[in-house]
N, C-alpha and C positions, 0 to 999 in steps of 0.2 A: 212278310214270313212264307215262306216257302204253304201249299195247298196239303202239301206229302208230307210237313215236316212232324205229327200226328202221327203217322205212318212211318217215319224215320223212328222217332224216337223206341213207339211199339218192338219197332222189330231190332233194337239194339236195346231195349230193357230187356224185352222176350230172353234173347238172348244171353243174360246173367244169368244167374245162381243169386240164392233168396240174395245168402252174404253181398256177393257184389253187388246187389244194387241199393242192399240193407249202405251198406260202406259208399259210394255214386252219391246216395242220398245223404246222406250225412256231412259228408264233406259242402254239398249246400246252402241242406237247415242250421247245418251249425254255425254259420257264418253271417245266415240271415239274423236267429238268435242273437245275434251276439248285438250285430249292428242296429235292430232292433231299438225301435225307443219304452224308454220302460213303464211307457202304460200298455202297453201294445202286450196280449195273451196269446202268444202266437197258438191257433189250434191245427192239425191235424191237416187239417182240407187246406187254410189257406199255405204249411208249410210243401203240401203236395203242391198247387198251381204253381210253385218258383220253380220243376221241374219239365211241366206241361203246357207243350205249346200250344200255343193258341194261334190260330192261322185269317181266323174271323175276330172283328171284336164282338160281335154278341153273338152266342151261345146258336140262335138263331138262325145266323147267317151258316153256321157249316150244316155239311154237306150228313146225310144217313150213313155213311162210310164215317166221317171226319168224326162224329157223335158217337159209332161205335166203336174207335179205333179209340178217343177219348177213355172214353166209359170201362173196357182194356185194360190200357194206362193208367187210367185212375185206379185200378184190382190191383196191376201189378206191382205197383210203389207203395200203395195202401200197405200189401203185405209186410212188403221190406220196410215201415217205419213201426210196424207191429211187431217184428224181427230187433229193430233197434232199442224199444221197449224192453223187451223179452230179454235181449242179452245188457240190457241195462247201462246204457251210452245216450240213451237218453231217460229225461226222467221225467215219469205226470204231474202234473200238477191239478189239483179240484180244489177250486173257491167254490163259492157260492155265491150266486150274480146277482143283482139287481131286483129282478121280479123274483128269487125265492130257488131259482134252479142253478142247478150244478153246470158251471165252468171250465170244462176239460183245457189244459192251453200245457204246453213242453217246456223244461229248459236243458241247457244239457249239460250231460254226466260229465263230475273230473276223467270215468274212463273212456267217455267218448273224443274227451277231446285230449288224452293221450294217448289214445287209439290215432288219430289223427295225425298228433304230432310224426307220433314213429313213423305213420303211411302200413299201419295191419289192422286197419278198422274189421275191413273182411274176414279174418282171421281170427282177431276176436267174437263178430256176433261169430261165424260158424263153430267154435268149441264152446261157444258158453248157449247157441241155442238146442232145445231138450228134441230127442231121438222121434 
């Protein structure tokens, strides 16, 4: 993978509106959720990682600039992810973990699947986001 992959992805996603980013993210994560094994509880950070290029095998191998780009890209995508939850395109699920803590995972919503099929996910997110 190109060492500039993070910078390219950051520039691309920064140029999109939140609804456009959300729609792109939904395409990637909706497929991953469907294909995931039943035992997997898809958490936000795992789903975001699907969209974040990793030009090195380990975090410690990234340059300072790449780490900064990674952090900025993660925040841009997290904002888009939250827009999907607010717009009811993803369903947030909370379950009790084995140690008593709460595990938050996400599932596809019927609205999200329908918007992907119609190709209007960005428009639906834009309409449903609060002002």
